[in-house]
Residue frames as a rotation matrix with the C-alpha (Angstrom) as fourth column:
MET 1
0.720 0.655 0.231 -0.34
-0.687 0.624 0.372 11.52
0.099 -0.427 0.899 -45.41
ILE 2
-0.516 -0.845 0.140 1.58
-0.855 0.496 -0.154 8.72
0.061 -0.199 -0.978 -43.87
HIS 3
0.597 0.702 -0.388 0.37
-0.635 0.709 0.307 5.02
0.491 0.063 0.869 -44.37
LEU 4
-0.255 -0.656 0.710 1.47
-0.939 0.345 -0.019 2.62
-0.232 -0.672 -0.703 -41.73
ILE 5
0.386 0.275 -0.881 1.92
-0.686 0.723 -0.075 -0.89
0.617 0.633 0.467 -43.17
LYS 6
0.344 -0.191 0.919 2.12
-0.660 0.647 0.381 -4.15
-0.668 -0.738 0.097 -41.13
LEU 7
-0.209 -0.495 -0.843 4.46
-0.884 0.464 -0.053 -6.57
0.418 0.735 -0.535 -42.75
SER 8
0.793 0.578 -0.191 3.27
-0.511 0.802 0.309 -10.16
0.332 -0.148 0.932 -42.67
GLY 9
0.735 -0.530 -0.423 5.61
0.481 0.847 -0.225 -12.33
0.478 -0.038 0.878 -40.61
VAL 10
-0.411 -0.888 0.205 7.51
0.429 -0.386 -0.817 -9.56
0.805 -0.248 0.539 -38.98
GLY 11
-0.421 0.313 -0.851 5.37
0.896 0.000 -0.443 -9.19
-0.138 -0.950 -0.281 -35.84
MET 12
0.572 0.692 -0.440 4.44
0.696 -0.693 -0.186 -5.55
-0.434 -0.200 -0.878 -35.20
ALA 13
-0.563 -0.814 -0.145 7.22
0.547 -0.499 0.672 -4.08
-0.619 0.299 0.726 -37.29
VAL 14
0.625 0.781 -0.013 5.79
0.601 -0.491 -0.630 -0.91
-0.499 0.386 -0.776 -38.98
PHE 15
-0.644 -0.745 -0.173 7.20
0.583 -0.625 0.519 1.46
-0.495 0.234 0.837 -41.47
ALA 16
0.195 0.718 -0.668 5.73
0.054 -0.688 -0.724 4.62
-0.979 0.104 -0.173 -43.20
VAL 17
-0.485 -0.245 0.840 5.17
0.846 0.113 0.521 5.21
-0.222 0.963 0.153 -46.78
SER 18
-0.617 0.256 -0.745 4.55
-0.102 -0.964 -0.247 8.71
-0.781 -0.077 0.620 -48.07
ALA 19
-0.118 0.668 0.735 1.58
0.953 0.285 -0.106 9.40
-0.280 0.688 -0.670 -50.46
ALA 20
-0.707 -0.003 0.707 0.69
0.402 -0.825 0.398 12.42
0.581 0.566 0.585 -52.65
LEU 21
-0.369 0.552 -0.747 -1.09
0.894 -0.009 -0.448 14.92
-0.254 -0.834 -0.491 -50.51
ALA 22
-0.976 -0.176 -0.132 -1.39
0.139 -0.959 0.246 18.21
-0.170 0.221 0.960 -52.24
ARG 23
-0.009 0.997 -0.077 -4.74
0.640 -0.054 -0.767 19.85
-0.769 -0.056 -0.637 -52.30
THR 24
-0.918 -0.249 0.309 -5.57
0.395 -0.498 0.772 21.39
-0.038 0.831 0.555 -55.63
THR 25
-0.198 0.865 -0.462 -8.23
0.093 -0.452 -0.887 23.98
-0.976 -0.218 0.009 -56.16
ILE 26
-0.565 0.098 0.820 -9.98
0.782 0.382 0.493 23.30
-0.265 0.919 -0.292 -59.36
ILE 27
-0.065 0.600 0.797 -12.74
0.344 -0.736 0.583 26.04
0.937 0.312 -0.158 -59.05
GLY 28
0.348 0.282 -0.894 -12.74
0.936 -0.160 0.314 28.58
-0.055 -0.946 -0.319 -56.36
GLY 29
0.118 -0.207 -0.971 -12.57
0.254 -0.939 0.231 32.37
-0.960 -0.274 -0.058 -56.15
SER 30
0.229 -0.046 -0.972 -10.99
-0.797 -0.582 -0.160 33.67
-0.558 0.812 -0.170 -59.39
ILE 31
-0.820 -0.571 0.036 -9.93
-0.465 0.702 0.539 30.16
-0.333 0.425 -0.842 -60.32
GLY 32
-0.858 0.480 0.183 -12.48
0.491 0.661 0.568 28.92
0.152 0.577 -0.802 -62.78
ASN 33
-0.694 0.505 0.514 -14.64
-0.355 -0.860 0.366 31.79
0.627 0.072 0.776 -61.67
GLY 34
-0.553 0.407 -0.727 -15.94
0.669 0.737 -0.097 30.14
0.497 -0.540 -0.680 -58.65
ASN 35
-0.651 0.237 -0.721 -16.99
0.467 -0.623 -0.627 33.55
-0.598 -0.745 0.295 -57.32
PHE 36
0.095 0.748 0.657 -19.20
0.982 0.038 -0.185 34.16
-0.163 0.663 -0.731 -60.48
ASN 37
0.324 -0.151 -0.934 -17.44
0.054 -0.983 0.178 37.50
-0.945 -0.108 -0.310 -61.34
GLY 38
-0.637 -0.628 0.448 -15.71
0.560 0.023 0.828 38.94
-0.530 0.778 0.337 -64.43
ASN 39
-0.599 0.283 0.749 -16.81
0.643 -0.388 0.661 41.39
0.477 0.877 0.051 -67.01
GLY 40
-0.570 0.288 0.770 -17.95
-0.321 -0.940 0.114 43.92
0.756 -0.182 0.628 -64.39
ALA 41
0.342 0.822 -0.455 -19.92
0.133 0.438 0.889 41.53
0.930 -0.364 0.040 -62.15
GLU 42
-0.121 -0.486 -0.865 -17.37
0.944 0.213 -0.252 42.22
0.307 -0.848 0.433 -59.30
ALA 43
-0.723 -0.396 0.566 -18.11
0.362 -0.915 -0.178 45.94
0.588 0.076 0.805 -59.48
GLY 44
-0.880 0.469 -0.076 -21.41
-0.087 -0.316 -0.945 46.01
-0.467 -0.825 0.319 -57.64
SER 45
-0.053 0.949 0.309 -25.23
0.336 0.309 -0.890 46.26
-0.941 0.057 -0.335 -58.35
GLY 46
0.386 0.477 -0.789 -26.81
-0.535 -0.582 -0.613 46.73
-0.751 0.659 0.030 -61.77
VAL 47
-0.408 -0.621 -0.670 -24.91
-0.902 0.158 0.402 44.07
-0.144 0.768 -0.624 -63.72
THR 48
0.545 0.596 0.590 -26.30
-0.386 0.803 -0.455 41.18
-0.745 0.020 0.667 -65.65
LEU 49
-0.512 -0.754 -0.411 -24.29
-0.796 0.237 0.557 38.66
-0.322 0.612 -0.722 -67.67
THR 50
0.684 0.583 -0.439 -25.31
-0.719 0.642 -0.267 36.14
0.127 0.498 0.858 -70.07
TYR 51
0.785 -0.448 0.428 -23.60
0.271 0.870 0.413 32.68
-0.557 -0.208 0.804 -70.30
ALA 52
0.602 -0.523 0.603 -21.68
0.692 -0.034 -0.721 34.06
0.398 0.851 0.341 -73.29
GLU 53
0.462 -0.422 0.780 -20.39
-0.245 -0.906 -0.345 36.91
0.852 -0.031 -0.522 -71.24
THR 54
0.786 -0.077 0.614 -19.49
-0.608 0.086 0.789 35.00
-0.114 -0.993 0.021 -68.23
PRO 55
-0.183 -0.917 -0.354 -15.91
-0.890 0.307 -0.337 33.51
0.418 0.253 -0.872 -67.99
ASN 56
-0.877 -0.453 0.160 -15.55
-0.480 0.822 -0.305 29.75
0.007 -0.345 -0.939 -67.59
TRP 57
-0.509 0.755 0.413 -19.32
-0.002 0.478 -0.878 28.89
-0.861 -0.448 -0.242 -67.46
PHE 58
-0.889 0.211 -0.407 -21.35
-0.415 0.006 0.910 27.53
0.195 0.977 0.082 -70.21
HIS 59
-0.034 0.942 0.335 -24.89
-0.770 0.188 -0.609 26.26
-0.637 -0.279 0.719 -70.91
ALA 60
-0.892 -0.441 0.099 -24.84
-0.295 0.734 0.612 22.71
-0.342 0.516 -0.785 -72.30
ALA 61
-0.498 0.791 0.354 -28.62
0.804 0.575 -0.154 22.47
-0.325 0.208 -0.923 -72.83
GLY 62
0.487 0.872 -0.056 -29.57
0.793 -0.468 -0.389 25.75
-0.365 0.145 -0.920 -74.42
ASP 63
0.653 -0.102 0.751 -28.93
0.492 -0.696 -0.523 29.18
0.576 0.711 -0.404 -75.47
GLU 64
-0.217 -0.850 -0.480 -25.80
0.958 -0.092 -0.271 31.00
0.186 -0.519 0.834 -74.45
SER 65
-0.598 0.001 0.801 -27.62
0.154 -0.981 0.117 34.21
0.786 0.193 0.587 -74.57
TRP 66
0.500 0.795 -0.343 -29.62
0.419 0.125 0.899 33.40
0.758 -0.593 -0.271 -71.54
ASN 67
0.260 -0.378 0.889 -28.91
-0.674 -0.730 -0.114 35.48
0.692 -0.569 -0.444 -68.44
PHE 68
0.281 -0.229 -0.932 -26.76
0.449 0.890 -0.083 33.69
0.848 -0.395 0.352 -65.87
ILE 69
-0.480 -0.611 -0.630 -24.95
0.843 -0.123 -0.523 36.14
0.242 -0.782 0.575 -63.59
PHE 70
0.465 0.710 0.528 -26.69
0.426 -0.703 0.570 38.79
0.776 -0.040 -0.630 -61.48
THR 71
-0.731 -0.681 0.045 -25.42
0.261 -0.341 -0.903 41.36
0.630 -0.648 0.427 -59.00
SER 72
-0.282 0.700 0.656 -28.89
-0.882 -0.458 0.110 41.74
0.377 -0.547 0.747 -57.53
GLY 73
0.631 0.678 -0.376 -30.33
-0.506 0.728 0.463 39.13
0.588 -0.101 0.803 -55.22
MET 74
0.004 -0.767 -0.642 -27.14
0.250 0.623 -0.742 38.21
0.968 -0.157 0.194 -53.43
ILE 75
-0.225 -0.143 0.964 -27.87
-0.770 -0.580 -0.266 39.95
0.597 -0.802 0.020 -50.07
GLY 76
0.727 0.357 0.587 -27.48
-0.664 0.584 0.467 37.39
-0.175 -0.729 0.662 -47.33
SER 77
0.818 -0.561 -0.131 -24.57
0.442 0.757 -0.481 35.55
0.369 0.335 0.867 -49.08
ASP 78
0.388 -0.763 -0.516 -20.94
0.618 -0.201 0.761 36.09
-0.684 -0.614 0.393 -47.96
ASP 79
-0.757 -0.651 0.060 -20.24
0.508 -0.528 0.681 38.05
-0.411 0.546 0.730 -51.17
SER 80
0.075 0.997 0.021 -23.47
0.814 -0.049 -0.579 40.11
-0.576 0.060 -0.815 -51.40
THR 81
0.340 0.085 -0.937 -22.07
-0.223 -0.960 -0.168 43.16
-0.914 0.266 -0.307 -53.35
SER 82
-0.542 -0.550 -0.635 -20.89
-0.744 -0.037 0.667 41.29
-0.390 0.834 -0.390 -56.49
GLY 83
-0.161 0.577 -0.800 -22.09
-0.902 0.242 0.357 38.65
0.400 0.780 0.482 -58.87
GLY 84
-0.453 0.124 0.883 -23.83
-0.441 0.830 -0.343 35.36
-0.775 -0.545 -0.321 -58.28
ALA 85
-0.965 0.070 -0.254 -25.23
-0.192 0.473 0.860 32.70
0.180 0.878 -0.443 -60.52
TYR 86
-0.077 0.974 0.215 -28.94
-0.877 0.036 -0.479 32.08
-0.475 -0.225 0.851 -61.04
ILE 87
-0.941 -0.333 0.066 -29.19
-0.288 0.886 0.363 28.34
-0.179 0.323 -0.929 -61.65
PHE 88
-0.195 0.975 -0.109 -32.64
-0.955 -0.214 -0.206 28.28
-0.224 0.064 0.972 -63.19
ASN 89
0.293 0.375 0.879 -34.68
-0.408 0.881 -0.240 25.01
-0.865 -0.288 0.411 -63.52
ASN 90
0.693 0.056 0.719 -33.31
0.345 0.850 -0.398 22.34
-0.633 0.524 0.570 -65.82
ARG 91
0.785 -0.564 -0.255 -30.35
-0.585 -0.541 -0.604 24.32
0.203 0.624 -0.755 -67.23
LEU 92
0.805 -0.591 -0.057 -27.25
0.591 0.790 0.165 22.23
-0.053 -0.166 0.985 -67.61
THR 93
0.880 -0.462 0.111 -24.52
-0.454 -0.887 -0.086 24.58
0.138 0.025 -0.990 -66.47
VAL 94
0.761 -0.644 -0.077 -20.86
0.636 0.765 -0.106 23.41
0.127 0.032 0.991 -66.99
ASN 95
0.758 -0.587 -0.285 -17.43
-0.393 -0.759 0.519 24.81
-0.521 -0.281 -0.806 -66.07
ASP 96
0.901 -0.350 -0.256 -14.48
-0.179 0.237 -0.955 24.58
0.395 0.906 0.151 -68.49
THR 97
0.211 -0.844 0.492 -11.86
-0.963 -0.267 -0.045 24.25
0.170 -0.464 -0.869 -65.84
GLY 98
0.755 0.209 -0.622 -10.71
-0.247 0.969 0.026 20.67
0.608 0.134 0.783 -66.16
TYR 99
0.172 -0.683 0.710 -8.53
-0.925 0.136 0.354 18.44
-0.338 -0.718 -0.608 -63.92
THR 100
0.312 -0.086 -0.946 -6.69
-0.591 0.762 -0.264 15.41
0.744 0.641 0.187 -65.06
ILE 101
0.869 0.108 0.482 -6.64
-0.466 0.506 0.726 12.51
-0.166 -0.855 0.491 -62.60
SER 102
0.201 -0.921 -0.334 -3.39
-0.840 0.013 -0.543 11.20
0.504 0.390 -0.771 -61.83
ALA 103
-0.887 -0.451 -0.102 -3.95
-0.301 0.730 -0.614 8.42
0.351 -0.514 -0.783 -59.26
ALA 104
-0.002 0.875 -0.485 -6.48
0.378 0.449 0.810 6.25
0.926 -0.182 -0.331 -57.65
GLY 105
0.017 0.035 -0.999 -7.71
0.996 0.088 0.020 7.45
0.088 -0.996 -0.033 -54.33
GLU 106
-0.939 -0.152 0.310 -7.90
0.151 -0.988 -0.025 11.20
0.310 0.023 0.951 -55.21
VAL 107
-0.265 0.847 -0.461 -10.83
0.923 0.084 -0.375 12.76
-0.279 -0.525 -0.804 -53.27
PHE 108
-0.660 0.164 0.734 -12.88
0.287 -0.847 0.447 15.59
0.695 0.505 0.512 -54.74
SER 109
-0.353 0.567 -0.744 -14.82
0.830 -0.176 -0.529 17.90
-0.431 -0.805 -0.408 -52.44
LEU 110
-0.512 0.403 0.758 -17.47
0.486 -0.591 0.643 20.41
0.708 0.698 0.107 -53.45
SER 111
-0.352 0.437 -0.828 -18.98
0.789 -0.337 -0.513 23.43
-0.503 -0.834 -0.226 -51.45
TYR 112
-0.709 0.152 0.689 -21.05
0.332 -0.790 0.516 26.48
0.623 0.594 0.509 -52.17
GLN 113
-0.760 0.602 -0.245 -23.68
-0.062 -0.442 -0.895 28.87
-0.647 -0.665 0.373 -50.81
PHE 114
-0.652 0.664 0.366 -27.19
0.656 0.251 0.712 28.24
0.381 0.704 -0.599 -52.09
GLY 115
-0.882 0.418 -0.217 -29.89
-0.264 -0.820 -0.507 31.06
-0.390 -0.390 0.834 -52.08
ALA 116
-0.573 0.771 0.277 -33.47
0.819 0.548 0.170 30.14
-0.021 0.324 -0.946 -52.24
GLY 117
-0.978 0.069 -0.197 -34.92
-0.105 -0.978 0.178 33.23
-0.180 0.195 0.964 -53.81
GLY 118
-0.546 0.837 -0.045 -38.50
-0.171 -0.059 0.983 34.13
0.820 0.544 0.175 -54.36
GLY 119
0.154 0.681 0.716 -41.35
-0.866 -0.256 0.429 33.52
0.476 -0.686 0.550 -51.97
GLU 120
-0.544 -0.488 0.683 -41.03
-0.802 0.542 -0.251 31.10
-0.248 -0.684 -0.686 -49.20
SER 121
0.278 0.811 0.516 -44.10
-0.493 0.581 -0.647 29.07
-0.824 -0.074 0.561 -50.31
ASN 122
0.629 -0.080 -0.773 -42.17
-0.742 0.235 -0.628 28.15
0.232 0.969 0.089 -53.45
TRP 123
-0.308 -0.887 -0.344 -39.80
-0.621 0.462 -0.634 25.96
0.721 0.018 -0.693 -51.45
GLU 124
0.101 0.420 0.902 -42.12
-0.990 0.135 0.048 24.15
-0.102 -0.897 0.429 -48.99
SER 125
0.822 0.367 -0.435 -41.95
-0.459 0.879 -0.126 20.71
0.336 0.303 0.892 -50.58
GLY 126
0.335 -0.820 0.464 -38.17
-0.655 0.151 0.740 20.05
-0.677 -0.552 -0.486 -49.85
ASN 127
0.486 -0.120 0.866 -37.92
0.480 0.865 -0.150 18.15
-0.731 0.488 0.478 -53.03
ASP 128
0.970 -0.220 -0.101 -36.17
-0.216 -0.596 -0.773 20.83
0.110 0.772 -0.626 -55.04
VAL 129
0.635 -0.751 0.179 -32.59
0.434 0.539 0.722 19.77
-0.639 -0.381 0.668 -55.68
LEU 130
0.584 -0.619 -0.525 -29.34
-0.808 -0.502 -0.308 21.18
-0.073 0.604 -0.794 -56.97
ARG 131
0.867 -0.270 0.419 -27.43
0.289 0.957 0.020 18.28
-0.407 0.104 0.908 -58.62
ALA 132
0.400 -0.820 -0.409 -23.68
-0.893 -0.449 0.025 18.33
-0.204 0.355 -0.912 -59.25
TYR 133
0.819 -0.235 0.524 -21.57
0.277 0.961 -0.002 15.62
-0.503 0.147 0.852 -60.98
LEU 134
-0.112 -0.941 -0.319 -18.21
-0.491 -0.227 0.841 15.15
-0.864 0.251 -0.437 -62.63
PHE 135
0.824 0.447 0.348 -17.99
0.090 0.502 -0.860 14.35
-0.559 0.740 0.374 -66.28
THR 136
-0.493 -0.868 0.065 -15.48
0.269 -0.081 0.960 13.75
-0.828 0.490 0.273 -69.07
SER 137
0.461 0.640 -0.615 -16.22
-0.377 -0.486 -0.789 15.23
-0.803 0.595 0.017 -72.56
ALA 138
0.091 -0.445 0.891 -15.73
0.771 0.598 0.219 13.81
-0.631 0.667 0.397 -76.07
ALA 139
0.322 0.018 0.947 -15.78
0.729 -0.643 -0.236 17.47
0.604 0.766 -0.220 -77.30
PRO 140
-0.724 -0.643 0.249 -14.19
0.358 -0.659 -0.661 20.71
0.589 -0.390 0.708 -76.16
VAL 141
-0.111 0.635 -0.765 -15.89
0.982 -0.049 -0.183 22.19
-0.154 -0.771 -0.618 -73.10
ASP 142
-0.968 -0.154 -0.196 -17.09
0.112 -0.972 0.208 25.51
-0.223 0.180 0.958 -74.57
ALA 143
-0.436 0.855 -0.281 -20.28
-0.646 -0.515 -0.564 27.16
-0.627 -0.064 0.777 -75.99
SER 144
-0.188 0.432 -0.882 -20.79
-0.890 0.304 0.339 24.41
0.415 0.849 0.327 -78.48
LEU 145
-0.973 -0.230 -0.024 -20.88
-0.197 0.879 -0.435 21.57
0.121 -0.418 -0.900 -75.94
THR 146
0.112 0.989 -0.100 -24.07
-0.772 0.150 0.617 19.46
0.626 0.008 0.780 -75.69
SER 147
0.298 0.133 0.945 -25.10
-0.835 0.515 0.191 16.74
-0.462 -0.847 0.265 -73.23
ASN 148
0.964 0.138 -0.227 -24.41
-0.252 0.741 -0.622 14.17
0.082 0.657 0.750 -76.00
ALA 149
0.328 -0.940 -0.091 -20.70
-0.158 0.040 -0.987 14.66
0.931 0.338 -0.135 -75.58
MET 150
-0.145 -0.317 0.937 -20.75
-0.929 -0.282 -0.239 14.42
0.340 -0.905 -0.254 -71.85
ILE 151
0.161 0.131 -0.978 -19.99
0.101 0.984 0.148 11.23
0.982 -0.123 0.145 -69.95
GLN 152
0.607 0.155 0.779 -20.78
-0.716 -0.319 0.621 11.21
0.345 -0.935 -0.082 -66.18
ILE 153
-0.198 -0.701 -0.686 -18.10
-0.112 0.711 -0.694 9.49
0.974 -0.061 -0.220 -64.06
SER 154
-0.977 -0.177 0.118 -19.13
-0.118 -0.014 -0.993 10.35
0.178 -0.984 -0.008 -60.58
GLY 155
-0.344 0.914 -0.213 -22.36
0.937 0.350 -0.010 9.85
0.065 -0.203 -0.977 -58.65
ASN 156
0.135 0.535 0.834 -24.70
0.356 -0.811 0.463 12.71
0.924 0.234 -0.301 -58.01
ASP 157
-0.896 -0.190 -0.401 -24.10
0.441 -0.478 -0.760 15.32
-0.047 -0.857 0.512 -55.31
ASP 158
-0.101 0.900 0.423 -27.83
0.483 -0.328 0.812 16.21
0.870 0.286 -0.402 -54.51
TYR 159
-0.969 -0.089 -0.231 -28.59
0.241 -0.559 -0.793 19.14
-0.058 -0.824 0.563 -52.25
TYR 160
-0.197 0.980 0.030 -32.22
0.827 0.149 0.541 19.21
0.526 0.131 -0.840 -51.32
VAL 161
-0.901 -0.218 0.375 -33.47
0.085 -0.937 -0.340 22.67
0.426 -0.275 0.862 -50.46
ASN 162
0.105 0.949 -0.298 -36.18
0.866 0.059 0.496 23.43
0.488 -0.310 -0.816 -47.84
ARG 163
-0.537 -0.468 0.702 -36.24
0.144 -0.870 -0.471 27.08
0.831 -0.152 0.535 -47.18
PRO 164
0.509 0.611 0.606 -38.97
-0.458 -0.403 0.792 27.15
0.729 -0.681 0.075 -44.43
LEU 165
0.889 -0.173 -0.425 -36.77
0.405 0.730 0.550 24.73
0.215 -0.661 0.719 -42.54
ASN 166
0.328 -0.934 -0.139 -33.41
0.928 0.292 0.231 26.11
-0.175 -0.205 0.963 -43.28
GLY 167
0.257 -0.078 -0.963 -33.66
0.158 -0.980 0.121 29.70
-0.954 -0.183 -0.239 -44.30
GLN 168
0.916 0.202 -0.346 -32.98
-0.277 -0.306 -0.911 31.55
-0.290 0.931 -0.224 -47.54
TRP 169
0.356 -0.881 -0.313 -29.06
-0.745 -0.066 -0.663 31.22
0.564 0.469 -0.680 -47.64
THR 170
0.894 -0.132 0.429 -27.51
-0.199 0.740 0.643 27.92
-0.402 -0.660 0.635 -46.73
TYR 171
-0.006 -0.961 -0.278 -24.07
-0.991 -0.031 0.130 26.45
-0.133 0.276 -0.952 -47.00
HIS 172
0.965 0.255 0.058 -23.51
-0.241 0.954 -0.181 23.02
-0.101 0.161 0.982 -48.60
ALA 173
-0.015 -0.993 -0.121 -20.38
-0.999 0.011 0.033 20.99
-0.031 0.121 -0.992 -48.38
ASN 174
0.982 0.176 0.066 -19.53
-0.172 0.983 -0.058 17.42
-0.075 0.046 0.996 -49.47
ASN 175
0.389 -0.910 0.143 -16.08
-0.835 -0.283 0.471 16.52
-0.388 -0.303 -0.870 -48.44
ALA 176
-0.637 -0.522 0.567 -15.97
-0.123 0.795 0.594 13.18
-0.761 0.309 -0.570 -50.25
PHE 177
0.143 0.707 -0.693 -17.90
-0.809 -0.320 -0.494 14.10
-0.571 0.631 0.525 -53.43
TYR 178
0.954 0.058 -0.293 -15.95
-0.225 0.785 -0.577 11.43
0.197 0.617 0.762 -55.41
THR 179
0.282 -0.867 0.411 -13.02
-0.516 0.225 0.827 9.18
-0.809 -0.445 -0.384 -54.88
THR 180
0.316 -0.147 -0.937 -11.11
-0.940 0.085 -0.330 8.13
0.129 0.985 -0.111 -58.11
MET 181
0.742 -0.041 0.670 -10.42
-0.111 0.977 0.183 4.66
-0.662 -0.209 0.720 -59.06
ALA 182
-0.277 -0.938 0.210 -7.64
0.150 0.173 0.973 3.20
-0.949 0.301 0.093 -61.16
ALA 183
-0.091 0.335 0.938 -9.75
0.950 0.312 -0.019 3.23
-0.299 0.889 -0.347 -64.17
ASP 184
0.870 0.467 -0.159 -10.13
0.429 -0.876 -0.222 7.02
-0.243 0.125 -0.962 -63.95
VAL 185
0.102 -0.886 -0.453 -6.37
0.213 -0.425 0.880 7.77
-0.972 -0.186 0.145 -64.19
GLY 186
-0.813 -0.458 0.360 -5.59
0.469 -0.150 0.870 9.93
-0.344 0.876 0.337 -67.31
LYS 187
0.024 0.848 0.529 -9.21
0.934 -0.209 0.291 11.23
0.357 0.487 -0.797 -67.63
THR 188
-0.974 -0.187 0.129 -9.74
0.146 -0.951 -0.274 14.95
0.174 -0.248 0.953 -67.54
VAL 189
-0.225 0.933 -0.281 -13.01
0.955 0.268 0.124 15.83
0.191 -0.241 -0.952 -65.63
TYR 190
-0.824 0.167 0.542 -15.14
-0.102 -0.984 0.149 18.88
0.558 0.067 0.827 -65.40
LEU 191
-0.782 0.598 -0.176 -18.10
0.346 0.181 -0.921 19.91
-0.519 -0.781 -0.349 -63.16
ALA 192
-0.680 0.676 0.286 -21.70
0.129 -0.273 0.953 20.10
0.722 0.685 0.098 -64.15
LEU 193
-0.890 0.437 -0.128 -24.62
-0.014 -0.307 -0.952 21.65
-0.455 -0.846 0.280 -62.29
VAL 194
-0.641 0.764 0.072 -28.34
0.067 -0.037 0.997 21.23
0.765 0.644 -0.027 -62.84
PHE 195
-0.884 0.409 0.227 -31.25
-0.382 -0.353 -0.854 22.48
-0.269 -0.841 0.469 -60.79
ILE 196
-0.696 0.678 -0.235 -34.38
0.311 0.580 0.753 20.32
0.647 0.451 -0.615 -60.68
ASP 197
-0.713 0.602 0.360 -37.64
-0.699 -0.574 -0.425 21.86
-0.049 -0.555 0.830 -59.48
ASP 198
-0.882 0.356 0.308 -40.25
0.270 0.919 -0.286 19.45
-0.385 -0.169 -0.907 -58.40
GLY 199
-0.645 0.644 0.412 -42.98
0.420 -0.152 0.895 21.59
0.639 0.750 -0.172 -60.12
ALA 200
0.055 0.733 -0.678 -44.68
0.981 0.088 0.175 22.65
0.188 -0.675 -0.714 -56.91
GLY 201
0.563 0.025 -0.826 -43.25
0.404 -0.880 0.249 26.12
-0.721 -0.474 -0.506 -56.89
THR 202
0.722 -0.326 0.610 -41.32
0.521 -0.323 -0.790 28.74
0.455 0.888 -0.063 -58.86
GLY 203
0.720 -0.546 -0.428 -38.38
0.185 -0.444 0.877 29.62
-0.669 -0.710 -0.219 -56.59
THR 204
0.867 -0.497 -0.044 -35.39
-0.263 -0.381 -0.887 31.30
0.424 0.780 -0.461 -57.90
PRO 205
0.826 -0.547 -0.138 -32.20
0.510 0.619 0.597 29.30
-0.241 -0.563 0.790 -57.13
ARG 206
0.749 -0.628 0.210 -28.95
-0.517 -0.753 -0.408 31.30
0.414 0.197 -0.889 -56.61
LEU 207
0.721 -0.642 -0.262 -25.42
0.684 0.720 0.117 30.20
0.114 -0.264 0.958 -56.18
GLU 208
0.784 -0.512 0.352 -22.38
-0.503 -0.855 -0.125 31.91
0.365 -0.079 -0.928 -54.71
ASN 209
0.089 -0.879 0.469 -18.73
-0.991 -0.032 0.129 31.04
-0.098 -0.476 -0.874 -53.76
LEU 210
0.971 0.240 -0.002 -18.49
-0.239 0.965 -0.111 27.66
-0.025 0.109 0.994 -55.25
MET 211
0.020 -0.989 0.144 -15.37
-0.964 0.018 0.264 25.54
-0.264 -0.144 -0.954 -54.54
LEU 212
0.978 0.157 -0.139 -14.22
-0.178 0.972 -0.152 22.30
0.111 0.173 0.979 -56.10
THR 213
0.137 -0.955 0.262 -10.94
-0.983 -0.099 0.155 20.78
-0.122 -0.279 -0.952 -54.72
VAL 214
0.843 0.092 -0.529 -9.20
-0.174 0.979 -0.108 17.54
0.508 0.183 0.842 -54.97
ASP 215
0.382 -0.740 0.554 -6.77
-0.812 0.019 0.584 15.92
-0.442 -0.673 -0.593 -52.48
GLY 216
-0.126 -0.648 -0.751 -4.05
-0.929 0.343 -0.140 13.63
0.348 0.680 -0.645 -53.84
GLY 217
0.890 0.448 0.084 -4.32
-0.453 0.846 0.281 9.85
0.055 -0.289 0.956 -53.81
ILE 218
0.424 -0.685 0.593 -1.85
-0.165 0.585 0.794 6.96
-0.890 -0.435 0.135 -53.46
THR 219
0.597 -0.168 -0.784 0.58
-0.800 -0.200 -0.566 7.11
-0.062 0.965 -0.254 -56.46
ASN 220
-0.579 -0.799 0.159 2.76
-0.774 0.601 0.201 4.02
-0.256 -0.007 -0.967 -55.57
PRO 221
0.117 0.603 -0.789 1.25
-0.808 0.519 0.277 1.18
0.577 0.606 0.548 -57.62
ARG 222
-0.577 -0.361 -0.732 2.66
0.045 0.882 -0.470 -1.30
0.815 -0.304 -0.493 -55.17
LEU 223
-0.898 0.383 0.215 0.72
-0.294 -0.162 -0.942 0.03
-0.326 -0.909 0.259 -52.28
ASN 224
-0.126 0.931 -0.342 -2.45
-0.992 -0.111 0.063 -0.47
0.020 0.347 0.938 -54.42
ARG 225
-0.037 0.112 -0.993 -1.66
-0.373 0.920 0.118 -4.21
0.927 0.375 0.008 -54.46
CYS 226
-0.929 -0.240 0.282 -1.81
-0.351 0.326 -0.878 -4.52
0.119 -0.914 -0.387 -50.61
LYS 227
-0.714 0.625 -0.316 -4.57
0.565 0.781 0.266 -6.75
0.412 0.011 -0.911 -49.29
PRO 228
0.018 0.754 0.657 -7.96
0.035 -0.657 0.753 -5.31
0.999 0.009 -0.038 -48.35
THR 229
0.591 0.186 -0.785 -7.20
0.730 0.290 0.619 -5.99
0.342 -0.939 0.035 -44.70
GLY 230
0.920 -0.327 0.217 -4.60
-0.359 -0.924 0.131 -3.38
0.157 -0.198 -0.967 -44.87
ARG 231
0.430 -0.810 0.399 -1.76
-0.169 0.361 0.917 -5.86
-0.887 -0.461 0.018 -44.46
CYS 232
0.675 -0.312 -0.669 0.95
-0.730 -0.154 -0.665 -5.91
0.104 0.938 -0.332 -47.13
MET 233
0.808 -0.514 0.288 3.11
0.429 0.849 0.309 -8.90
-0.403 -0.127 0.906 -47.91
LEU 234
-0.006 -0.913 -0.407 6.81
0.026 -0.407 0.913 -8.14
-1.000 -0.005 0.026 -48.66
SER 235
-0.493 -0.175 0.852 6.10
0.756 0.398 0.520 -9.28
-0.430 0.900 -0.064 -52.16
ASP 236
0.584 0.783 0.213 3.63
0.805 -0.527 -0.272 -6.45
-0.101 0.330 -0.938 -52.55
MET 237
0.742 -0.311 -0.594 6.26
0.034 -0.868 0.496 -3.95
-0.670 -0.388 -0.633 -51.83
GLY 238
0.894 -0.430 -0.124 8.76
-0.108 0.062 -0.992 -5.21
0.434 0.901 0.009 -54.41
């Protein structure tokens, strides 16, 4: 990324300043088990894994022995022959792949395929939602984590599901899920997911091919002192 800066008192003179640009995949494919595989789930049908048996994913609001990964029910997704996650109602599912924020202006993006399983009548309200957010933790992110140790730093990414309108498998992407602030620098963040059923149905929410990425922000602190108008004084640049 190149930032063009107008210098006050120098007419239209412009110069370029480089900023950190690299895109980092935090979760995606085999990284952080974004494809919901491992322990045989990539092999095909007939495999069921609990949270305890699934790499990288944990349940912060209940029993780790509950089933989480299934290789059945994925037909219609882009990865229909291997494992996918069943994000049942009110489970607090977290991933242990952390990312340490290094600058203000880093932009997190989130995407996944969502499968609205079960009868179509269970999804007619349009009020069922898969919620995602970033959090920091006062305790290790592992099988012992509870919500009491989790501190949410981002807003909610809420994906409302209406199967009669949109079909069984849909793709969700939020390319500006969260943008970091100066106060976030140095914090290690993780991803949390929770499905909230409005109570009108008993659909079976499924998840496949999740990706969480981050694009670098401006790391030059002098640039961060530029005026909100986008004009920078020479004194801002040192």
